[in-house]
N, CA, C and O atoms as a DFTB+ gen file, in Angstrom:
496 C
 N C O
     1  1      23.948      10.326      -6.401
     2  2      24.052       8.932      -6.026
     3  2      23.469       8.713      -4.632
     4  3      22.846       7.684      -4.369
     5  1      23.670       9.674      -3.751
     6  2      23.141       9.505      -2.403
     7  2      21.613       9.476      -2.412
     8  3      21.006       8.693      -1.682
     9  1      20.998      10.312      -3.221
    10  2      19.540      10.324      -3.273
    11  2      19.016       9.052      -3.941
    12  3      17.999       8.506      -3.512
    13  1      19.691       8.579      -4.975
    14  2      19.303       7.311      -5.606
    15  2      19.409       6.168      -4.601
    16  3      18.589       5.250      -4.609
    17  1      20.417       6.227      -3.740
    18  2      20.560       5.198      -2.702
    19  2      19.430       5.301      -1.676
    20  3      18.939       4.282      -1.190
    21  1      19.019       6.518      -1.349
    22  2      17.928       6.705      -0.388
    23  2      16.638       6.047      -0.869
    24  3      15.924       5.421      -0.086
    25  1      16.344       6.192      -2.159
    26  2      15.080       5.670      -2.680
    27  2      15.208       4.244      -3.215
    28  3      14.218       3.651      -3.642
    29  1      16.408       3.697      -3.193
    30  2      16.648       2.360      -3.740
    31  2      15.698       1.304      -3.178
    32  3      15.159       0.513      -3.953
    33  1      15.470       1.259      -1.870
    34  2      14.583       0.212      -1.337
    35  2      13.168       0.246      -1.930
    36  3      12.506      -0.789      -2.008
    37  1      12.705       1.421      -2.345
    38  2      11.344       1.539      -2.888
    39  2      11.273       1.162      -4.369
    40  3      10.183       0.965      -4.907
    41  1      12.432       1.060      -5.029
    42  2      12.443       0.763      -6.458
    43  2      12.079       1.963      -7.316
    44  3      11.890       1.826      -8.525
    45  1      11.981       3.120      -6.713
    46  2      11.596       4.346      -7.411
    47  2      12.687       4.794      -8.382
    48  3      13.878       4.703      -8.083
    49  1      12.266       5.274      -9.538
    50  2      13.177       5.893     -10.503
    51  2      13.014       7.404     -10.397
    52  3      11.913       7.906     -10.167
    53  1      14.109       8.114     -10.565
    54  2      14.096       9.570     -10.416
    55  2      14.552      10.244     -11.703
    56  3      15.437       9.747     -12.400
    57  1      13.944      11.364     -12.001
    58  2      14.398      12.169     -13.137
    59  2      15.577      13.025     -12.688
    60  3      15.823      13.192     -11.494
    61  1      16.290      13.557     -13.654
    62  2      17.388      14.459     -13.301
    63  2      16.836      15.684     -12.576
    64  3      17.505      16.238     -11.703
    65  1      15.629      16.111     -12.927
    66  2      15.005      17.246     -12.244
    67  2      14.687      16.909     -10.790
    68  3      14.892      17.738      -9.904
    69  1      14.180      15.682     -10.535
    70  2      13.915      15.248      -9.148
    71  2      15.182      15.341      -8.307
    72  3      15.175      15.879      -7.199
    73  1      16.258      14.810      -8.852
    74  2      17.535      14.780      -8.124
    75  2      18.055      16.195      -7.918
    76  3      18.504      16.545      -6.827
    77  1      17.993      17.007      -8.969
    78  2      18.461      18.391      -8.871
    79  2      17.689      19.157      -7.799
    80  3      18.276      19.884      -6.998
    81  1      16.373      18.985      -7.795
    82  2      15.549      19.680      -6.800
    83  2      15.873      19.209      -5.386
    84  3      15.998      20.028      -4.475
    85  1      16.008      17.912      -5.197
    86  2      16.247      17.355      -3.860
    87  2      17.603      17.789      -3.300
    88  3      17.737      18.033      -2.101
    89  1      18.602      17.882      -4.172
    90  2      19.957      18.207      -3.717
    91  2      20.367      19.651      -3.984
    92  3      21.524      20.023      -3.791
    93  1      19.404      20.465      -4.432
    94  2      19.653      21.884      -4.703
    95  2      20.830      22.071      -5.670
    96  3      21.745      22.855      -5.417
    97  1      20.778      21.335      -6.774
    98  2      21.784      21.410      -7.830
    99  2      21.104      21.827      -9.127
   100  3      19.881      21.746      -9.249
   101  1      21.891      22.269     -10.084
   102  2      21.296      22.626     -11.373
   103  2      20.981      21.354     -12.162
   104  3      21.714      20.368     -12.090
   105  1      19.889      21.393     -12.910
   106  2      19.503      20.237     -13.708
   107  2      20.565      19.894     -14.753
   108  3      20.857      18.712     -14.935
   109  1      21.159      20.874     -15.452
   110  2      22.194      20.518     -16.430
   111  2      23.394      19.791     -15.798
   112  3      23.946      18.865     -16.391
   113  1      23.788      20.218     -14.598
   114  2      24.892      19.551     -13.911
   115  2      24.516      18.111     -13.580
   116  3      25.291      17.188     -13.832
   117  1      23.335      17.924     -13.018
   118  2      22.883      16.581     -12.653
   119  2      22.793      15.704     -13.897
   120  3      23.184      14.537     -13.861
   121  1      22.283      16.252     -14.991
   122  2      22.170      15.477     -16.232
   123  2      23.545      15.022     -16.722
   124  3      23.707      13.877     -17.142
   125  1      24.527      15.911     -16.670
   126  2      25.893      15.547     -17.097
   127  2      26.480      14.471     -16.187
   128  3      27.114      13.527     -16.659
   129  1      26.269      14.619     -14.900
   130  2      26.781      13.623     -13.955
   131  2      26.117      12.267     -14.189
   132  3      26.783      11.233     -14.139
   133  1      24.812      12.267     -14.444
   134  2      24.101      11.016     -14.675
   135  2      24.584      10.312     -15.936
   136  3      24.628       9.082     -15.976
   137  1      24.945      11.065     -16.957
   138  2      25.498      10.454     -18.168
   139  2      26.796       9.731     -17.832
   140  3      26.982       8.577     -18.217
   141  1      27.696      10.403     -17.114
   142  2      28.973       9.777     -16.736
   143  2      28.740       8.566     -15.837
   144  3      29.380       7.529     -16.012
   145  1      27.839       8.693     -14.889
   146  2      27.543       7.591     -13.969
   147  2      26.897       6.420     -14.706
   148  3      27.152       5.260     -14.380
   149  1      26.072       6.722     -15.685
   150  2      25.439       5.676     -16.488
   151  2      26.465       4.942     -17.340
   152  3      26.445       3.714     -17.424
   153  1      27.354       5.688     -17.967
   154  2      28.398       5.074     -18.792
   155  2      29.305       4.178     -17.964
   156  3      29.840       3.195     -18.476
   157  1      29.481       4.503     -16.700
   158  2      30.325       3.701     -15.804
   159  2      29.557       2.539     -15.174
   160  3      30.145       1.716     -14.474
   161  1      28.243       2.468     -15.420
   162  2      27.437       1.375     -14.894
   163  2      26.915       1.572     -13.480
   164  3      26.368       0.645     -12.883
   165  1      27.080       2.777     -12.940
   166  2      26.593       3.043     -11.586
   167  2      25.089       3.272     -11.553
   168  3      24.434       2.957     -10.559
   169  1      24.539       3.819     -12.636
   170  2      23.098       4.051     -12.719
   171  2      22.565       3.494     -14.024
   172  3      23.295       3.340     -15.003
   173  1      21.276       3.196     -14.016
   174  2      20.558       2.775     -15.210
   175  2      19.477       3.798     -15.476
   176  3      18.751       4.209     -14.571
   177  1      19.381       4.202     -16.726
   178  2      18.340       5.143     -17.101
   179  2      17.313       4.474     -17.992
   180  3      17.635       3.582     -18.778
   181  1      16.079       4.916     -17.858
   182  2      14.994       4.404     -18.698
   183  2      14.159       5.589     -19.156
   184  3      13.778       6.428     -18.339
   185  1      13.866       5.671     -20.461
   186  2      13.061       6.780     -20.961
   187  2      11.576       6.554     -20.704
   188  3      11.151       5.460     -20.334
   189  1      10.812       7.595     -20.904
   190  2       9.364       7.468     -20.829
   191  2       8.768       7.956     -19.541
   192  3       9.485       8.340     -18.616
   193  1       7.420       7.942     -19.476
   194  2       6.715       8.463     -18.309
   195  2       7.044       7.731     -17.012
   196  3       7.036       8.342     -15.943
   197  1       7.330       6.451     -17.086
   198  2       7.682       5.701     -15.880
   199  2       9.193       5.476     -15.807
   200  3       9.683       4.637     -15.050
   201  1       9.905       6.244     -16.610
   202  2      11.349       6.110     -16.661
   203  2      12.035       6.912     -15.583
   204  3      11.424       7.327     -14.598
   205  1      13.307       7.116     -15.790
   206  2      14.125       7.845     -14.835
   207  2      15.388       7.053     -14.534
   208  3      15.735       6.116     -15.252
   209  1      16.051       7.430     -13.495
   210  2      17.320       6.814     -13.127
   211  2      17.193       6.047     -11.817
   212  3      16.458       6.434     -10.909
   213  1      17.927       4.957     -11.754
   214  2      18.035       4.145     -10.544
   215  2      19.453       3.617     -10.473
   216  3      20.166       3.598     -11.476
   217  1      19.860       3.191      -9.300
   218  2      21.196       2.610      -9.145
   219  2      21.320       1.362     -10.006
   220  3      20.371       0.591     -10.147
   221  1      22.489       1.178     -10.570
   222  2      22.752      -0.001     -11.384
   223  2      23.161      -1.209     -10.557
   224  3      23.126      -2.339     -11.045
   225  1      23.545      -0.978      -9.319
   226  2      23.911      -2.046      -8.390
   227  2      23.331      -1.715      -7.025
   228  3      22.902      -0.588      -6.779
   229  1      23.320      -2.690      -6.151
   230  2      22.855      -2.450      -4.786
   231  2      23.743      -1.391      -4.127
   232  3      24.944      -1.342      -4.391
   233  1      23.166      -0.549      -3.276
   234  2      23.973       0.466      -2.593
   235  2      25.159      -0.131      -1.822
   236  3      26.219       0.487      -1.732
   237  1      24.977      -1.313      -1.279
   238  2      26.061      -1.943      -0.514
   239  2      27.204      -2.412      -1.409
   240  3      28.274      -2.762      -0.911
   241  1      26.990      -2.423      -2.719
   242  2      28.025      -2.865      -3.660
   243  2      28.755      -1.711      -4.339
   244  3      29.582      -1.939      -5.222
   245  1      28.461      -0.473      -3.938
   246  2      29.099       0.694      -4.556
   247  2      29.816       1.492      -3.475
   248  3      29.176       2.080      -2.603
   249  1      31.137       1.511      -3.532
   250  2      31.895       2.298      -2.556
   251  2      31.961       3.754      -3.003
   252  3      31.895       4.065      -4.193
   253  1      32.091       4.620      -2.032
   254  2      32.237       6.034      -2.361
   255  2      33.519       6.273      -3.155
   256  3      33.579       7.181      -3.984
   257  1      34.543       5.457      -2.901
   258  2      35.796       5.605      -3.631
   259  2      35.599       5.339      -5.121
   260  3      36.201       6.016      -5.954
   261  1      34.761       4.360      -5.463
   262  2      34.486       4.088      -6.868
   263  2      33.883       5.306      -7.555
   264  3      34.244       5.641      -8.683
   265  1      32.971       5.955      -6.870
   266  2      32.314       7.133      -7.450
   267  2      33.308       8.283      -7.573
   268  3      33.400       8.921      -8.622
   269  1      34.043       8.542      -6.512
   270  2      35.023       9.624      -6.538
   271  2      36.059       9.376      -7.625
   272  3      36.484      10.312      -8.303
   273  1      36.470       8.122      -7.797
   274  2      37.483       7.778      -8.802
   275  2      37.028       8.095     -10.216
   276  3      37.850       8.327     -11.102
   277  1      35.732       8.106     -10.424
   278  2      35.200       8.423     -11.742
   279  2      35.440       9.886     -12.097
   280  3      35.591      10.229     -13.270
   281  1      35.474      10.742     -11.087
   282  2      35.571      12.179     -11.323
   283  2      36.882      12.815     -10.854
   284  3      37.204      13.933     -11.259
   285  1      37.629      12.126     -10.018
   286  2      38.865      12.679      -9.459
   287  2      40.025      11.722      -9.702
   288  3      39.846      10.504      -9.720
   289  1      41.206      12.280      -9.888
   290  2      42.404      11.450      -9.974
   291  2      42.815      11.081      -8.556
   292  3      43.012      11.952      -7.708
   293  1      42.943       9.788      -8.308
   294  2      43.306       9.368      -6.949
   295  2      44.544       8.482      -6.944
   296  3      44.933       7.962      -5.897
   297  1      45.163       8.307      -8.104
   298  2      46.293       7.381      -8.183
   299  2      47.426       7.756      -7.248
   300  3      47.923       6.908      -6.506
   301  1      47.838       9.002      -7.272
   302  2      48.987       9.414      -6.474
   303  2      48.528      10.339      -5.359
   304  3      48.448      11.555      -5.534
   305  1      48.231       9.747      -4.216
   306  2      47.742      10.529      -3.085
   307  2      48.887      11.233      -2.359
   308  3      48.639      12.005      -1.432
   309  1      50.127      10.985      -2.758
   310  2      51.248      11.591      -2.042
   311  2      51.690      12.913      -2.664
   312  3      52.647      13.526      -2.191
   313  1      51.001      13.362      -3.725
   314  2      51.371      14.635      -4.322
   315  2      51.057      15.778      -3.367
   316  3      50.013      15.795      -2.716
   317  1      51.956      16.706      -3.298
   318  2      51.775      17.847      -2.409
   319  2      50.834      18.859      -3.059
   320  3      50.979      19.157      -4.245
   321  1      49.882      19.387      -2.313
   322  2      48.984      20.387      -2.888
   323  2      49.691      21.699      -3.212
   324  3      49.144      22.545      -3.918
   325  1      50.903      21.867      -2.697
   326  2      51.654      23.086      -2.995
   327  2      52.446      22.963      -4.286
   328  3      53.130      23.905      -4.685
   329  1      52.360      21.819      -4.940
   330  2      52.962      21.647      -6.252
   331  2      54.331      21.024      -6.216
   332  3      54.993      20.995      -5.178
   333  1      54.759      20.516      -7.383
   334  2      56.033      19.809      -7.473
   335  2      57.246      20.717      -7.314
   336  3      58.355      20.232      -7.089
   337  1      57.050      22.024      -7.429
   338  2      58.196      22.915      -7.264
   339  2      58.551      23.127      -5.802
   340  3      59.597      23.698      -5.490
   341  1      57.682      22.668      -4.901
   342  2      58.004      22.743      -3.486
   343  2      58.440      21.368      -3.020
   344  3      59.620      21.140      -2.750
   345  1      57.491      20.455      -2.926
   346  2      57.828      19.083      -2.552
   347  2      58.434      18.378      -3.768
   348  3      58.057      18.657      -4.907
   349  1      59.329      17.510      -3.531
   350  2      59.959      16.770      -4.619
   351  2      61.268      17.390      -5.059
   352  3      62.041      16.761      -5.782
   353  1      61.524      18.602      -4.638
   354  2      62.798      19.275      -4.944
   355  2      63.490      19.579      -3.625
   356  3      63.496      20.715      -3.150
   357  1      64.067      18.548      -3.054
   358  2      64.698      18.727      -1.753
   359  2      63.767      18.260      -0.649
   360  3      63.031      17.287      -0.811
   361  1      63.808      18.955       0.464
   362  2      62.982      18.578       1.608
   363  2      61.505      18.805       1.297
   364  3      61.149      19.739       0.578
   365  1      60.646      17.939       1.848
   366  2      59.204      18.173       1.665
   367  2      58.765      19.428       2.406
   368  3      59.451      19.915       3.304
   369  1      57.608      19.937       2.008
   370  2      57.078      21.133       2.668
   371  2      56.753      20.801       4.130
   372  3      56.662      19.627       4.489
   373  1      56.580      21.808       4.963
   374  2      56.336      21.570       6.394
   375  2      55.062      20.774       6.691
   376  3      54.968      20.151       7.748
   377  1      54.091      20.779       5.793
   378  2      52.823      20.089       6.026
   379  2      52.735      18.743       5.316
   380  3      51.730      18.046       5.455
   381  1      53.750      18.366       4.568
   382  2      53.684      17.197       3.693
   383  2      53.217      15.922       4.412
   384  3      52.256      15.285       3.979
   385  1      53.877      15.560       5.479
   386  2      53.542      14.304       6.162
   387  2      52.119      14.313       6.712
   388  3      51.418      13.304       6.637
   389  1      51.692      15.440       7.261
   390  2      50.334      15.540       7.786
   391  2      49.296      15.452       6.662
   392  3      48.250      14.822       6.820
   393  1      49.596      16.085       5.535
   394  2      48.661      16.050       4.406
   395  2      48.560      14.647       3.813
   396  3      47.471      14.205       3.447
   397  1      49.675      13.957       3.719
   398  2      49.654      12.582       3.217
   399  2      48.836      11.699       4.156
   400  3      48.069      10.852       3.698
   401  1      48.993      11.889       5.458
   402  2      48.212      11.122       6.431
   403  2      46.719      11.387       6.257
   404  3      45.920      10.452       6.267
   405  1      46.339      12.652       6.097
   406  2      44.929      12.993       5.891
   407  2      44.395      12.400       4.592
   408  3      43.270      11.902       4.549
   409  1      45.205      12.453       3.530
   410  2      44.792      11.876       2.253
   411  2      44.579      10.371       2.397
   412  3      43.617       9.821       1.861
   413  1      45.468       9.717       3.113
   414  2      45.321       8.277       3.334
   415  2      44.053       7.973       4.133
   416  3      43.336       7.022       3.822
   417  1      43.780       8.773       5.156
   418  2      42.570       8.573       5.951
   419  2      41.326       8.755       5.093
   420  3      40.377       7.979       5.212
   421  1      41.315       9.761       4.238
   422  2      40.174       9.997       3.351
   423  2      40.008       8.830       2.378
   424  3      38.888       8.387       2.121
   425  1      41.107       8.340       1.845
   426  2      41.060       7.207       0.919
   427  2      40.445       5.987       1.604
   428  3      39.586       5.320       1.027
   429  1      40.873       5.698       2.808
   430  2      40.340       4.550       3.551
   431  2      38.858       4.745       3.892
   432  3      38.074       3.799       3.822
   433  1      38.485       5.952       4.254
   434  2      37.081       6.242       4.546
   435  2      36.215       6.004       3.311
   436  3      35.186       5.334       3.391
   437  1      36.631       6.549       2.177
   438  2      35.859       6.390       0.944
   439  2      35.822       4.940       0.479
   440  3      34.795       4.467      -0.007
   441  1      36.941       4.234       0.628
   442  2      36.994       2.824       0.213
   443  2      36.127       1.944       1.109
   444  3      35.557       0.955       0.649
   445  1      36.029       2.300       2.372
   446  2      35.300       1.474       3.325
   447  2      33.848       1.880       3.533
   448  3      33.148       1.283       4.352
   449  1      33.393       2.886       2.802
   450  2      32.016       3.358       2.951
   451  2      31.273       3.122       1.643
   452  3      31.758       3.466       0.566
   453  1      30.100       2.535       1.753
   454  2      29.289       2.292       0.565
   455  2      28.064       3.205       0.582
   456  3      27.786       3.885       1.570
   457  1      27.351       3.200      -0.525
   458  2      26.124       3.982      -0.615
   459  2      25.039       3.473       0.323
   460  3      24.018       4.133       0.515
   461  1      25.257       2.317       0.897
   462  2      24.285       1.789       1.855
   463  2      24.105       2.749       3.034
   464  3      23.040       2.784       3.650
   465  1      25.131       3.515       3.342
   466  2      25.027       4.506       4.414
   467  2      23.920       5.513       4.112
   468  3      23.291       6.030       5.035
   469  1      23.678       5.794       2.852
   470  2      22.626       6.730       2.465
   471  2      21.276       6.046       2.326
   472  3      20.236       6.693       2.443
   473  1      21.287       4.740       2.078
   474  2      20.028       4.004       1.925
   475  2      19.300       3.894       3.251
   476  3      18.080       3.731       3.281
   477  1      20.037       3.982       4.345
   478  2      19.409       3.855       5.656
   479  2      19.353       5.172       6.400
   480  3      18.840       5.239       7.517
   481  1      19.883       6.231       5.778
   482  2      19.920       7.543       6.432
   483  2      19.462       8.569       5.415
   484  3      20.026       8.634       4.323
   485  1      18.479       9.356       5.729
   486  2      17.950      10.317       4.773
   487  2      18.629      11.676       4.849
   488  3      18.069      12.666       4.377
   489  1      19.823      11.747       5.433
   490  2      20.527      13.029       5.482
   491  2      21.073      13.355       4.108
   492  3      21.404      12.440       3.354
   493  1      21.179      14.643       3.749
   494  2      21.672      15.032       2.411
   495  2      23.142      14.736       2.237
   496  3      23.704      15.002       1.175
């Protein structure tokens, strides 16, 4: 998604191989991700020699949280990474409050950041 955002201003479409090469990922992984992203409406694919993938919406209209939510469960950010047998059964673990704070900060960062950050910055 970041690479699609980088090329968005040019209107360029990218193949899964282009994206895989640019981000040093395997083509099968990128292809699977593009299918999920396409089904969710984040990307549009077109077949043929001038085909490829492009963002389905403007980069400024896609938050990182939306993308992460497609692949990660984010509903309950207060779950302890040490599992329910530690936290939730009596006192919370020693790191619980700090971890919840970090999770909240990450949630706010992802919610408040759009792909536009990548459209104007060519960093990987």
